Each structure stands twice: as structure tokens, then as C-alpha cells.
N, C-alpha and C positions, 0 to 999 in steps of 0.2 A: 426361432431365435432363442427361445428359452432352453430348448433341448440341444441344439447344435450350434448355437451362436457364440460359444466361449472359445477364445483363442488359446487359453490355457486352462487345464483342469488340475487343481492342486491335490496331491496325495500325500498323506503322512508317511506312507511306505509303499514302495513299488511292488505290485502284485506279481505273481509268477506267470500270469497270462502273457504269452509271447506277443499277441497283437497289441496289447496295451503298452508293453515295454518298448515296442518299436515305434509306436505312434508318438509324434512330436508334441501333440496336444497335452500329454500327461507329463507332469513335472513334480518333483518332490517339493514340499513346502520349504525345506531348508535351501534348496537350490534357487527357488523363486525369490527368497529373501535376499540372496546374494545379488540377483539381478536388479532388485528394487533399490539396492544401495546406490547405484549410479545415478538414477534420476533424483534420489534424495540428496546426493552431493550437489547436483546442479541447482536444485530449487530449495535448499534448506533456508529457513527463515530464522527469526529471533524468538521462536516460540518457547513456551515453558517445557521443561523435561516431561516426556510422556505424551506430548502433543506433536502434531506434524503440520506442515504447510498444507492447507486445504487444496492447493493447486495440484498436489501430487495425486489426489484422487482423480482429477480430470485426466491426467496423463495415463495413469494405469487403466482407467475406464476405456479410453480410446484404444489402448493397446489390446485390451481384453475383447472389445467388440469389433475387431478387424474382420472376422468372418461375416458380419452382417451385410456388407456390401456384396459379397459373393452370393449369399443367400437370396438377397433381393434380385440380383441379376438372374439367378436361376429361376426364381418365381416369374420374373418378367419373360424369360424365354418360354416357360411353360404356358403362360397366359397367351402369348402371341401364337405359339404353335397350336394350342387348342382353338383359338379364334380362327386361324387359317383353316384348320380341318373342318370346323363346323360351317364356316362360310362356303368352302368348296362343296361340302356335302349338300347344303341347302340349294345353292345355285345349280348344281348338277341335277338335282332331283326336280326342281321347279321349272327352270328355263329350258328353252330349246337348245339342242346340241350346238347349232351354229352360232348362237348368241352367248354361250357361256364364256368364251375368252374375253369378249368385250365387256361383259358385266363384271368379270373378275378384275379387269384392268381398271375400271372405274372405282371399284371397291378398294383396290390397292392404293390408288391415289388418295382416297379419303382416309385410308388406314394410316397414312403418314402423320396427319394431324392428331389422330388418336394416340399414336405412339409417343408424340411429343407431350401430350397431356399425361399419358401414363408415366413417362420419365419424370415429369415435374412432380407428380404425386409421390413417386418413390423418393425423390430428393427431399420433398417436404417431410416424408416419413422419417428419413435418416438425419436430417439437418440438426434437430435439437439434441440428438444423441451423440453425433460425431463431433460437433463444433461447440456445443454448450457445456455447461458445468453440471455434473450429476447432482441431484438433490439428495444430500446425505442426511437430512434431518427428517426424512419420511418415517412415519410410525412403523410401517410394515418392514422397511429395510432394517431399522433398529431392532425390531423383534427377531428378524431372521439372523442378524449378526449375533445377537445375544444367545440365540439357540445354538448357532454353530460353535460359539465359544464354549457354551455349556457342554456340548457333545465332545469337543476336543479336551476339555478339562476332565470330563468323566473318563475318557480313554486314558489320559495321563494318570489319573488316580488308580484306575484298574491295573495299569501296567506296573505302577509303584507297589500296589498290594501283591501282585503276582510275584514280583521280584523279592518282596519281603517275606512272604509266607510260603512261596513255592506254587507253581502253576497247578500241580495236582491237588494240593490242599485247598487252594482257592476254588477250584472247579467243584470239588466234592463238599465244600463247606465245612471242613474239619476244624476243630478247635486247636489252636496252636498258641504257644507262649511267645510273647513279643517283649522286646526291650523298648521302653518308652522313648529313649534317646534315638534309637534307630528309626522308630516310626516317625518321630518328629523331623528327623533329617530327611526322610524320604518324602514327606508330605508338604514340607514348607515350600512356599513359592520363592524361588531364587530371583534375586535382582539382576537384571541384565546390565552388565557393565560395559558392553560394547557401545561406543558412542554412536555408530551408525545405526545399530539395531535399536537403540534407545531413542533415536530421533532427536538427538541434540546436535548442536553445531560441532563439526569436526575440529579437533585441536591440531593446529599446524605448528610444529616446533622448528625453529631455525636450526638448520644443520650446522652452520658455522658456529653458532653459539653453543650448541650441544657438544660439538667436538672440542671447543675451548674449555668447557667445564670438565669434560672427561679427561682432557690432557692435564688440567690442573690437579685433579684428584690422583691421577697416576703419578704425576710428579711428586706430590706430597708423599705418597706411599714409597716411591723410590728413594726419596731423601731420608725418610725414617728408617727404611731397611738398610741403606748404606751407612747411616750413622750408627746403627746398632751392630753392624757386622764387623767393622774394622775402623781404625783411625782414619781421619780425613784431613791431611795437612793441606792447608790452603795455599802454602807457598809454591806448591807444584803448579805448573802452568795448566795442566789438564784439570786439576781440581778448581783452580781459580776461575777458569772459563766455565766450569760447571755451575759455580755460584752465580756467575754473570748470566748464564742461560736461564737458571731457575728464577733469578730476580726479574729477568725480562718477561718470562712467561707469567709470573705472578703479577707483575705490573700491568701487562697487557690485559689481564682479566680484571684487575681492580679499576682501571680507568674506564671500563665499560659501564660504570655506574651512570644512571640517567642524569644525575646532577652535573657530571663532567661532560658526558657525551652530548647532551642537548644544549648546554650553554656554550661550550667551546668545541664545536664539531670539527672545524678544520684542524685545530691543534690536536684534538683527539685522534683524528684519522691519520695524520702524519706520524704522530707518536706511536700509535698502534702498529702501523706498518714498520716503523723503525725498530721497535721492540721485537717484532716477529723475525725480522732479518737478523738482528743481534742474537736472538735465542738460537736460531738455526746455526749460525757460525759458532756460538759457544758449544753447542752439542757436537758439532763436527770436530772441534779441537778436543773435547772431553772424551770422545769415543777412541779407544786404543786402535792403532792401525791394524793390529793382528785380528781384531774382531770384525770379520767381513760382513756378517748378517746385519748388524746395526748400520754399518756404513752403506750397505746396499739399500736399506730402507730410507736412509737419509738422502741418498742420491736419487732414488725414485721420487721422493717428495719434492726435491729441488727440480727434477726434470719436469714433473707435472706442473709445478708452479710456473716455470719458465715457458713451457709450451702454452699454458693457458694465457699467460701475459702476452706472448707473441700473437696468439689468435685474437685476443681482445684488442691488442694494438692495431693489428691489420684491419679488423672490423671498424675501429674508430677512424682510422685513416681513410678507409673506403667511404664511409658515410659522410665524412667531412670533405670529400672531393679532392683528396691529395693526389690521386692518380688521374691527372688530366683535367681537373675541374678547379674552379676557384674556391677559396675557403669560405665558410659561412660568415655572414656579417650580422652584427647585432645593433639594431636601432634602439637607443635608450631614450625613453620619453618619460614625462612625469605629468601628473594631473592631480590637483587637490591633495598633495602630499604623498601620493602613491607612485611607485615606479612601474612603468610598463615597458617590457622588452619584447621586441619582435625579432626573432632569429630567422634570417633568410638563408635557407639551406641550398647547397649545391646539388644535392640528390634528394628525392622525395623519401619521406619517412612516415610510416604509419604508427601513430601513437594512440594507444587505447585510453579510455577514460580512467583517471586515477594514477596514471604513470607519470614519472618524473625523469628529468635529464640532469646530468652533471655538466655545468657550463663553465667554460674558461674564456675570459675576455681579456684581450691584450690592450691594456691602457697604461703603459709604464710611466708616461708623463704625469698621469693623475695619481697612480698608485703603483709603486714599483713592485710590491708584493703580489700584484695581480698576475705576474709572470709565473708564479709558483702556486697559484690557488685555483681550485675548481670547487664550485658550490652547487648543491642539489636544489632544483626548483621544480615545482609542480607545473605541468603544462596545462594552462587553462583553456586553450583552444582544443577543438575536437572535430574530427571528420571521419566519415566511414571509409575513407580511402587515404592513400599516401599523399602527403602535402609537402609543399616547399617552404612553408612558414609555420613557426611555432611561437605562440604567445605566452608570455610569463607575466604574472602579477606578483609584485614583491612589496613587502612592507619594510620601509626603511627603519633600521634600528641603530646598529653601531657597526663600525668596521667597514666591510665591503659594501653592504647595502646602503650605508650612509654616503659612501663615496659615489655610489651609483646615482643617488638623488642629486648630489652636487654636480656630477658630470652631465646629467640630463638637462640641466639649466644653462650649460655653457657650450657643450659639444653638439655640433649639427651632423657631421659626417658619421656614418656607422663605423663601429670598431670591428676589427678582425676577431673571430671567435672560433672555438672548437667545442664539441660536445660529445658526450658518450651516453648511450642509452638507445631507446627508452628502458627504464628500469621499473621494477615493481609489478604488482598484480592488479588486475581490474575485476571489480565485483560485477557480476551479471545482474544488474538491477532490473533489466527488462523482463525477468522471469516473475516479478511480483506485480500484483494488481494495484496495490496501494503502497506508495513510497513516502516515507517521512525523512526529510533532510534538515539538519540543524547545523547552523554555523554562527560564528560570532566574529565580527571585524573582518580581517583579512583571511580568516579561515574559509571564506566563500570561494577562495581560489581552488580548494580541493573539491568543492561541490559543483563548480561551473561545468566542467566537462561531462559529469554524470547527468546534469540537468539538460545540457544540449543533446546528449545521447538519448535521453528519455523522450524529449520533444521530437527528435527525428524519428525515433522508433514508433511513437504514437501517430505521427503524420503519415508515415510510410506503412503502417499496419504491421510492423515487424516486432513490436513489443506487446506484452500483455498488460502493461501498466495503463490503468484507467484514471488514476488520481495520484497526483504528486503534490505533496505539501512541503514547501520550503520555509523554514523559520530562520530568519537572519537577524541577529541581534547586533546593533551597532549604535554608536553615539550620535552620529549625524546622518542626514540623508545625502551628504556629499558623495559618498561612495557609490551611490546608485546612478551616477552619471554614465552615459554610454561608453566613455573612455575606460572606466573601471569595471563596469558591469556590462560587458559587451553582448550578452545574450538577451538584453531587453527586447530587441526586435523579434526574437524568436517567441517571446511570451505574448506578443501582440498578434500572432498568427491566428487564423481561424481554428477553433477547437480548443484554445488555451485561454484560461481565465486567470487573472492575477489581481491581487488586492494589496496595495502598499500603503502603509501609514506609519507614522512615528509618534511616539509618546514619551514624554520625559518622566521616567520613574527611577528614582535612585540614580539619576545622572545617566540613564541609558535610554536608548530608543529601540523599539522592536519593529522590524519590518517583516511582513509576511507576503 
């Protein structure tokens, strides 16, 4: 196993030996780093820069020791073959010729139990290495890693000196003149700025937001260049609509400030969409008809937007059962000041933990503006398969959510509803052995689906998580009722322990 048990052999540079070049076991260190990036993405944690998730060691070790099973099977066949040859030789030499077949038959039957014991011993031999976590704090391993790093660093220094003074001068040990700055530049350790190579959390940038910022910068440059190039009479219709388009684009960027977006989300969303449409129309009027290239770009943009809206609209209609099915219905309930909505779907939908839906509820008699409003809500229910029901936990504040609380106390029949989604990403928490979840008040709605997913993964042996800590800060224990905290039954299953208590400190309670 020590000599031939490696799945991959890392090389700093590929030798000219044809056999090594063809063999798939040998790989350049740089190529192997590229392969390691993928499991690093899937199992990245919240570690400090320069450190890594220790579970990645287990994954890489299992990948590296894949040949072990083949080596064990080969040894098994050799042992059985040698045993058969020795047994046949002994029986043939000692027993009478007519009794040899009978004796060998008896021995073969007894050999079956021995093979089972042998297989069990081999499984015991491989079990801690293939399914356990490698011990990374062993003294000998640390010593070998440091020696390997020292050898690699020595090779890097030698290569740097050869490039600096020349390979011939370095080999013969000749005295040469050096510039201190060049020597410092060659020998200094460079900082790795690649986020994946440096083992930090990858930075995901919103494409839509990035395009908006770039568009605003290009618009500013275009305005400055046009103002310096020639007069710009606003009375002309083309120039007037150019001002309208520029103001619309600038306004759509300014209203994206968190103070506006988070406080008046519905107003922000409709205003953002209206300004985008107004800016496109203003650009269309501003572009002269004789300039075909800008018009082609504008028509392509409009075509892409229209096609995407049509595709999204058809998907929404399909999921809401418009083609031959009844529309979804929303049961609005309330308990202890919290609003609980159960959306009964016409088609099953699979919602991952952490995803949300945009919900539209038709209740014009209670709130006429509901005909034109859709609101995003996190789905607190979770299942590993597509379901016909989605549960939403809502905190009544003002506007639409306050009307939902009022309706829940008077209306009994479910309302007609439409939804789009699910939207958003889901974090693979099952890749972590220890998970810490923190929430306050109604923020538990975002944690509940992850908690249910972790409990399900633990019970079904599909997740690595062994310990989950939920810290829930709230004012009273009223929110822990089954109607608001529906996964309490899951926490009382075998294998799960929970401790709940409340204490008054600065007017707050802490539930764990």
C-alpha cells in the first residue's frame, strides 16, 4: 500500500519518460490544485484565511487511497490460490488416490467459512481508512509534511538562483554581480490572491447589480463626452428623451440603496421596473434611425427581455395549474400574533432549504391593492421530494402583512393565490460536522427548513452533521408553540437532544 497504494502521484514537472507520461497516476501539482478546487467549493467553511475545512482532508484521502481495495483483493486471490495449491499437494501426497476427491470436497466446504472470516478481516483492515477521518495531528505526518515543504522550497530557491545568475554560473559556483532589488524580487514569497487557492470563501457577485453599476458608469462617460463634444439643446425630442433615459437609469441605481429597498420593497420593485422600461424607451427615441448598430443592440435587448418574460410567465402558469388544473389556494391562519399561511398547490413543487417564493393572494374585498401586489416569503416547510403544500411563517408589521393578520381572524375559506419560484440558493449544510444556527424572533423562519433538512439527513445517514446548535433569541416562549415552531416533533425523535429555556435579561429571552 505504501509503494503502490496512491491513486495520484504529484510531480512538479512531467519527466520525459514516456511510460510516466502515459500513466494516469502521475499528475502535475498545478493540475491537481485545479481538481481540488471543486471539492473546496462544495465544502468551504467559515475558516480564517490560510486554513481549510478539515473535512476536505477526508475527501482527498479517500480519493487517494482508492487503489487499496484493489490491492487487498489481489492479496486475497493470491492467498486463496496459494492455499488451494498447498492443500491439493498435501492431500494428493498423503491420501489414497480414490479418496482424494472426497477429501478435497470436504475441505472446500470448510474453506467457505474461512473465506468469510478472511473477507471480514480485510474489511476490518480497510474500514478505518476508507470511512474514517485521517489523523492529521500525528507527529510523523507533520514531520513528513514539513520535510516535503522544505524540499519544495529548496527547489524553488534553486530555480530562482539559476534564473538570476545563470545555470552555468550556478553549477560551477562562479562569483557574479547581483542587484539587490532583483534578488529580493526573486526570493520574496508572493501572496496568493486567488480566493480558491487561498482557501477562503468564494465571492459571488450579483450579475444584475454588476451590469447596473457598469451601465451607470458608461452612461456618465457618455454624458461627459457628449457635453464636451457639441452643444446639447434639450428642446429637441431626441435630446429630451435622452435626458429622461439618463435620469431613469440614474434613479434606478439610486433607489437600490438598502434604506429604500428593504423598507419599501414593493414600491422599490415596481419603480425599478418602471424606470427600466422608461429608460429603454428613451434610448430608443434618442438613437437616430440612420444608426443601425445601436438600434440592433436595443432590439436584441428587448427581444431577450420579452422572450425571458414569456418563458417565465409560461413556467409560472404551468406551476400554478392554469393548463387543466385548479389554481392554488392559500389558507391564512394566525396564532399568538403570528401569521401562518399554507399554500395548497395544484402541481407538486420541490423547494430546497433556504429558498423563497413570490406570493400573490386575491382578496380585493379586504385589500384592493392585493390584485397588483406580490410579496416574497421564505418557505419554512421542507421535504426531500416535491410536495403539494408550502408553509409560510410571517411576522405582521404594516401594510400587507397587517391585513393578513386581520383577515386570518375573520375569513375561513381559502383565498385564490398564485406564486412564482422557488427562488434563491440553498447552502449545503450537510457537508459540515458541526452547525451553529443563530436567529432572533421571526428570523427562525429562515432557519427552520435547514434544521429539518439536517435532522432528516442525520436520521437517514445522508449528512455528515453530528452536532447542530440552534440559538434562538426571543422575548417570550409563545413562539415555541407547535403552530409557530412546527419542527418541535422532529426534535423529539430518537437521536436528537434539545434544551429549551428562557431568561429575562434586558427584556429578552434566550432559547437554545
